[in-house]
NUBA-143732 format. One line per 10 residues: number of its first residue (from 1); for each residue x, z, y of C-alpha. Coordinates in nm, 3 decimals. Layout:
BEGIN
NUM = X/Z/Y ~ ... $
% end
This chain:
BEGIN
1 = 2.412/3.393/1.412 ~ 2.109/3.429/1.637 ~ 2.141/3.741/1.853 ~ 1.801/3.897/1.910 ~ 1.877/4.175/2.155 ~ 1.659/4.481/2.187 ~ 1.577/4.603/2.542 ~ 1.879/4.776/2.695 ~ 1.675/5.083/2.788 ~ 1.604/5.136/2.416 $
11 = 1.973/5.144/2.331 ~ 2.009/5.523/2.322 ~ 1.699/5.561/2.103 ~ 1.816/5.293/1.861 ~ 2.158/5.453/1.834 ~ 2.010/5.799/1.771 ~ 1.773/5.664/1.506 ~ 2.055/5.472/1.339 ~ 2.279/5.779/1.331 ~ 1.998/5.985/1.178 $
21 = 1.935/5.717/0.917 ~ 2.304/5.691/0.832 ~ 2.382/6.062/0.832 ~ 2.055/6.220/0.713 ~ 1.854/5.961/0.518 ~ 2.115/5.751/0.338 ~ 2.308/6.046/0.185 ~ 1.991/6.187/0.023 ~ 1.814/5.858/-0.049 ~ 1.901/5.838/-0.417 $
31 = 1.849/6.215/-0.464 ~ 1.481/6.207/-0.371 ~ 1.418/5.874/-0.538 ~ 1.507/6.051/-0.861 ~ 1.339/6.382/-0.771 ~ 0.990/6.245/-0.711 ~ 0.734/6.496/-0.574 ~ 1.012/6.723/-0.443 ~ 0.977/6.778/-0.070 ~ 1.292/6.671/0.121 $
41 = 1.363/6.997/0.300 ~ 1.648/6.832/0.491 ~ 1.382/6.662/0.706 ~ 1.252/6.980/0.869 ~ 1.525/7.011/1.131 ~ 1.518/6.639/1.208 ~ 1.138/6.643/1.241 ~ 1.166/6.920/1.499 ~ 1.412/6.707/1.698 ~ 1.174/6.411/1.681 $
51 = 0.890/6.630/1.806 ~ 1.103/6.713/2.109 ~ 1.174/6.347/2.180 ~ 0.805/6.256/2.155 ~ 0.691/6.545/2.376 ~ 0.948/6.451/2.640 ~ 0.811/6.098/2.654 ~ 1.125/5.937/2.515 ~ 0.946/5.826/2.198 ~ 1.102/5.776/1.861 $
61 = 1.049/5.668/1.503 ~ 0.714/5.825/1.432 ~ 0.342/5.800/1.475 ~ 0.197/5.688/1.805 ~ -0.136/5.561/1.925 ~ -0.252/5.253/2.113 ~ -0.471/5.391/2.389 ~ -0.643/5.115/2.584 ~ -0.856/5.331/2.809 ~ -0.817/5.637/3.028 $
71 = -0.580/5.718/3.316 ~ -0.293/5.503/3.189 ~ -0.501/5.187/3.196 ~ -0.531/5.199/3.574 ~ -0.153/5.228/3.609 ~ -0.099/4.874/3.485 ~ 0.163/4.772/3.230 ~ 0.340/5.053/3.052 ~ 0.611/4.871/2.863 ~ 0.811/5.063/2.607 $
81 = 0.620/5.332/2.416 ~ 0.504/5.132/2.114 ~ 0.811/4.909/2.121 ~ 1.032/5.218/2.111 ~ 0.848/5.348/1.805 ~ 0.887/5.012/1.631 ~ 1.259/4.990/1.712 ~ 1.318/5.346/1.598 ~ 1.119/5.287/1.278 ~ 1.331/4.984/1.194 $
91 = 1.647/5.191/1.218 ~ 1.507/5.483/1.020 ~ 1.384/5.257/0.739 ~ 1.726/5.097/0.726 ~ 1.809/5.445/0.600 ~ 1.514/5.512/0.369 ~ 1.148/5.417/0.409 ~ 1.021/5.683/0.167 ~ 1.192/5.957/0.364 ~ 1.045/5.830/0.691 $
101 = 0.699/5.843/0.533 ~ 0.776/6.204/0.440 ~ 0.850/6.311/0.796 ~ 0.629/6.605/0.905 ~ 0.378/6.530/1.183 ~ 0.450/6.158/1.173 ~ 0.179/6.040/0.932 ~ -0.053/5.742/0.961 ~ -0.331/5.988/1.042 ~ -0.136/6.088/1.352 $
111 = -0.143/5.724/1.461 ~ -0.520/5.720/1.408 ~ -0.564/6.033/1.618 ~ -0.336/5.888/1.886 ~ -0.541/5.568/1.896 ~ -0.903/5.683/1.907 ~ -0.916/6.059/1.973 ~ -1.054/6.199/2.296 ~ -0.818/6.380/2.533 ~ -0.958/6.711/2.410 $
121 = -0.897/6.614/2.047 ~ -0.545/6.501/2.127 ~ -0.472/6.845/2.264 ~ -0.647/7.028/1.979 ~ -0.472/6.833/1.703 ~ -0.133/6.835/1.873 ~ 0.144/6.940/1.635 ~ -0.064/6.868/1.326 ~ 0.068/6.653/1.040 ~ -0.216/6.413/0.952 $
131 = -0.243/6.171/0.660 ~ -0.500/5.889/0.651 ~ -0.752/5.842/0.370 ~ -0.929/5.506/0.346 ~ -0.899/5.352/-0.002 ~ -1.140/5.460/-0.276 ~ -1.158/5.400/-0.653 ~ -1.426/5.133/-0.597 ~ -1.240/4.928/-0.334 ~ -0.898/4.854/-0.195 $
141 = -0.853/4.592/0.076 ~ -1.212/4.578/0.202 ~ -1.221/4.874/0.439 ~ -1.587/4.802/0.515 ~ -1.678/4.902/0.158 ~ -1.628/5.273/0.231 ~ -1.874/5.475/0.020 ~ -1.760/5.827/0.113 ~ -2.050/5.975/0.310 ~ -2.071/6.205/0.612 $
151 = -2.411/6.368/0.676 ~ -2.478/6.565/0.994 ~ -2.603/6.915/0.919 ~ -2.631/7.131/1.229 ~ -2.287/7.167/1.388 ~ -2.106/7.017/1.088 ~ -2.072/6.693/0.897 ~ -2.093/6.728/0.519 ~ -1.847/6.489/0.353 ~ -1.871/6.371/-0.009 $
161 = -1.647/6.119/-0.182 ~ -1.305/6.046/-0.332 ~ -0.997/5.886/-0.177 ~ -0.695/5.742/-0.355 ~ -0.343/5.630/-0.257 ~ -0.324/5.873/0.036 ~ 0.031/5.881/0.174 ~ 0.138/6.242/0.240 ~ -0.201/6.351/0.109 ~ -0.062/6.665/-0.052 $
171 = 0.192/6.770/0.211 ~ 0.005/6.696/0.535 ~ -0.183/6.962/0.733 ~ -0.493/6.744/0.763 ~ -0.636/6.410/0.658 ~ -0.816/6.151/0.870 ~ -1.100/6.050/0.636 ~ -1.302/5.731/0.671 ~ -1.667/5.792/0.582 ~ -2.003/5.630/0.651 $
181 = -2.284/5.797/0.844 ~ -2.544/5.557/0.704 ~ -2.470/5.303/0.429 ~ -2.773/5.095/0.524 ~ -2.621/5.019/0.866 ~ -2.302/4.869/0.723 ~ -1.966/4.863/0.896 ~ -2.090/5.009/1.224 ~ -2.166/5.342/1.058 ~ -1.808/5.396/0.938 $
191 = -1.635/5.674/1.130 ~ -1.315/5.873/1.090 ~ -1.302/6.253/1.060 ~ -1.014/6.500/1.080 ~ -1.039/6.727/0.776 ~ -0.793/7.016/0.773 ~ -0.630/7.152/0.459 ~ -0.799/7.463/0.327 ~ -1.146/7.342/0.423 ~ -1.385/7.441/0.140 $
201 = -1.478/7.139/-0.070 ~ -1.150/6.956/0.002 ~ -0.930/6.922/-0.308 ~ -0.601/6.747/-0.384 ~ -0.668/6.617/-0.736 ~ -0.321/6.487/-0.822 ~ -0.012/6.308/-0.695 ~ 0.088/5.967/-0.830 ~ 0.406/5.848/-1.001 ~ 0.521/5.533/-0.822 $
211 = 0.752/5.234/-0.847 ~ 0.903/5.283/-0.501 ~ 0.897/5.511/-0.193 ~ 0.925/5.794/-0.444 ~ 1.038/6.046/-0.181 ~ 0.691/6.019/-0.029 ~ 0.393/6.186/-0.198 ~ 0.085/5.975/-0.271 ~ -0.228/6.173/-0.356 ~ -0.584/6.149/-0.484 $
221 = -0.828/6.356/-0.277 ~ -1.182/6.471/-0.350 ~ -1.449/6.594/-0.106 ~ -1.748/6.783/-0.241 ~ -1.993/6.909/0.022 ~ -1.695/6.953/0.253 ~ -1.820/7.087/0.587 ~ -1.628/6.960/0.890 ~ -1.703/7.059/1.252 ~ -1.880/6.774/1.428 $
231 = -1.611/6.791/1.698 ~ -1.367/6.654/1.438 ~ -1.529/6.311/1.440 ~ -1.286/6.077/1.617 ~ -1.447/5.862/1.881 ~ -1.820/5.844/1.935 ~ -2.086/5.941/1.676 ~ -2.320/5.665/1.794 ~ -2.372/5.375/1.555 ~ -2.328/5.057/1.759 $
241 = -2.414/4.764/1.533 ~ -2.304/4.517/1.801 ~ -1.956/4.664/1.813 ~ -1.929/4.711/1.438 ~ -1.650/4.943/1.327 ~ -1.399/4.820/1.582 ~ -1.327/5.179/1.683 ~ -1.178/5.287/1.353 ~ -1.023/4.945/1.294 ~ -0.836/4.976/1.624 $
251 = -0.601/5.211/1.440 ~ -0.467/4.917/1.241 ~ -0.363/4.734/1.558 ~ -0.107/5.012/1.593 ~ -0.014/5.097/1.235 ~ 0.034/4.740/1.113 ~ 0.328/4.677/1.349 ~ 0.473/5.008/1.227 ~ 0.449/4.899/0.862 ~ 0.599/4.565/0.962 $
261 = 0.884/4.758/1.126 ~ 0.935/4.951/0.802 ~ 0.966/4.620/0.619 ~ 1.213/4.491/0.878 ~ 1.433/4.798/0.830 ~ 1.440/4.764/0.451 ~ 1.506/4.390/0.473 ~ 1.796/4.442/0.712 ~ 1.947/4.706/0.485 ~ 1.928/4.468/0.189 $
271 = 2.081/4.180/0.385 ~ 2.368/4.390/0.519 ~ 2.453/4.524/0.174 ~ 2.433/4.175/0.024 ~ 2.662/4.037/0.294 ~ 2.915/4.309/0.213 ~ 2.907/4.236/-0.160 ~ 2.928/3.859/-0.112 ~ 3.217/3.895/0.132 ~ 3.409/4.115/-0.111 $
281 = 3.346/3.852/-0.379 ~ 3.503/3.586/-0.158 ~ 3.182/3.409/-0.051 ~ 3.210/3.305/0.313 ~ 2.895/3.289/0.528 ~ 2.963/3.044/0.811 ~ 2.711/3.013/1.094 ~ 2.886/2.710/1.238 ~ 2.834/2.492/0.931 ~ 2.514/2.351/0.779 $
291 = 2.386/2.571/0.498 ~ 2.380/2.283/0.251 ~ 2.757/2.239/0.286 ~ 2.835/2.601/0.193 ~ 2.844/2.808/-0.124 ~ 2.495/2.825/-0.280 ~ 2.486/3.204/-0.234 ~ 2.579/3.167/0.133 ~ 2.310/2.903/0.186 ~ 2.048/3.127/0.028 $
301 = 2.163/3.422/0.239 ~ 2.125/3.217/0.558 ~ 1.771/3.120/0.458 ~ 1.679/3.483/0.395 ~ 1.829/3.591/0.724 ~ 1.628/3.330/0.915 ~ 1.313/3.461/0.746 ~ 1.408/3.812/0.855 ~ 1.461/3.705/1.217 ~ 1.116/3.545/1.245 $
311 = 0.947/3.857/1.103 ~ 1.148/4.072/1.346 ~ 1.033/3.872/1.649 ~ 0.667/3.881/1.543 ~ 0.687/4.257/1.505 ~ 0.840/4.309/1.849 ~ 0.576/4.083/2.003 ~ 0.288/4.283/1.855 ~ 0.433/4.610/1.985 ~ 0.503/4.464/2.330 $
321 = 0.142/4.349/2.354 ~ 0.015/4.697/2.270 ~ 0.239/4.845/2.541 ~ 0.097/4.601/2.794 ~ -0.265/4.670/2.701 ~ -0.315/4.325/2.555 ~ -0.538/4.279/2.246 ~ -0.289/4.248/1.960 ~ -0.504/4.233/1.647 ~ -0.393/3.877/1.567 $
331 = -0.026/3.945/1.633 ~ -0.034/4.277/1.444 ~ -0.173/4.102/1.136 ~ 0.074/3.814/1.170 ~ 0.364/4.059/1.191 ~ 0.240/4.262/0.895 ~ 0.177/3.951/0.682 ~ 0.513/3.793/0.761 ~ 0.724/4.109/0.733 ~ 0.550/4.229/0.417 $
341 = 0.600/3.901/0.236 ~ 0.953/3.854/0.366 ~ 1.085/4.197/0.268 ~ 0.971/4.152/-0.093 ~ 1.138/3.813/-0.124 ~ 1.452/3.922/0.062 ~ 1.501/4.239/-0.143 ~ 1.444/4.065/-0.476 ~ 1.667/3.770/-0.384 ~ 1.942/4.007/-0.270 $
351 = 1.934/4.175/-0.612 ~ 1.950/3.829/-0.769 ~ 2.244/3.722/-0.552 ~ 2.448/4.034/-0.618 ~ 2.373/4.077/-0.990 ~ 2.519/4.392/-1.144 ~ 2.672/4.493/-0.810 ~ 2.321/4.540/-0.674 ~ 2.240/4.793/-0.945 ~ 2.538/5.005/-0.839 $
361 = 2.420/5.020/-0.476 ~ 2.079/5.098/-0.326 ~ 1.968/4.734/-0.352 ~ 1.761/4.788/-0.665 ~ 1.589/5.084/-0.497 ~ 1.509/4.881/-0.187 ~ 1.359/4.611/-0.409 ~ 1.126/4.875/-0.555 ~ 1.046/5.023/-0.214 ~ 0.968/4.681/-0.065 $
371 = 0.657/4.598/-0.266 ~ 0.430/4.862/-0.114 ~ 0.510/4.732/0.235 ~ 0.325/4.411/0.149 ~ 0.025/4.607/0.021 ~ -0.067/4.915/0.223 ~ -0.227/4.889/0.568 ~ -0.389/4.568/0.443 ~ -0.262/4.333/0.174 ~ -0.102/3.994/0.234 $
381 = -0.432/3.824/0.157 ~ -0.629/4.043/0.398 ~ -0.380/3.979/0.680 ~ -0.405/3.604/0.630 ~ -0.783/3.630/0.633 ~ -0.775/3.823/0.962 ~ -0.535/3.570/1.113 ~ -0.764/3.283/1.007 ~ -1.069/3.453/1.159 ~ -0.891/3.514/1.489 $
391 = -0.757/3.160/1.517 ~ -1.080/2.991/1.411 ~ -1.305/3.227/1.603 ~ -1.501/3.324/1.292 ~ -1.666/3.657/1.214 ~ -1.616/3.847/0.892 ~ -1.959/3.728/0.779 ~ -1.869/3.364/0.850 ~ -1.529/3.367/0.683 ~ -1.485/3.585/0.376 $
% end
């Protein structure tokens, strides 16, 4: 078996995340899969511990931002922060991906704030649990099609629109909302705004019933003349048509490796459980013999494991590049595309290989959880399109 070692300095973090997944997440995984829309109160104490790790600089399995400017940039390479988050996320999602998505103060909106907020905003929004609202009823994968509007009125922006499929949209303290300042100016006018719960005009319409990640709430949000302080706009209010909406899209360079890491964790859980079931059934998996000379189930397992290893390496590469201030848009999309597609195939094949035994374990749940990991933060098709544009040097207008 190929041994892909994680950095030694991350060993303590990985062990802590694994123990939390094994002792906190796994025991309640089935409970909250069945009790959809019930908040997992067991997470409160663990979330407080994670806050302590993050504030101490140790990092952990939670939201983080890719900051490519400011004081840190002059210090040269800063290897470890994003890689630590990815490694911790893998371990936690080995436990339960839905529960990780339910962790207070570790939402995708927190990653957005960490990526593009000013130093003042970072301080002001510290300790806040932030969801991220992009998708609307009229579009899904094309983030440039945002129709929610933000109009400047004195010291406030007035936001109008509706957002769907918002992870932690009901439970979070605030939502990072993508809205356009001027539809006629296209992508460049799309900005992100921090909208806090309780703001007049901000309504949680409903929560969705889902196939997987049922421990996590997914909400529909509506904004009607919702007045948000202009200081809550993340980044600059200027509309730079030359730059496009690279500012808000920079968030994805960070969150896509995290979603890939989630997929890696689920895939590893499925493979380990399948190995256990096959071994108990007398199927030997031999790494010293060609796959085609082994039991058909063993051969298929080896193929799935190789797929997992390649997705794992791509994910680590994208995080390492972010740590070292290297543009990682291509690698982030490659990791997300590979891991998202692999986890779906691996989870479904593991259920197929184990038959009725898989229904008695968490395998069938992981198969349901896996599908969303190939969809949110950009579908498989969108990731492949981004990869093609980067490799061919084409713009979004040239290659659609």
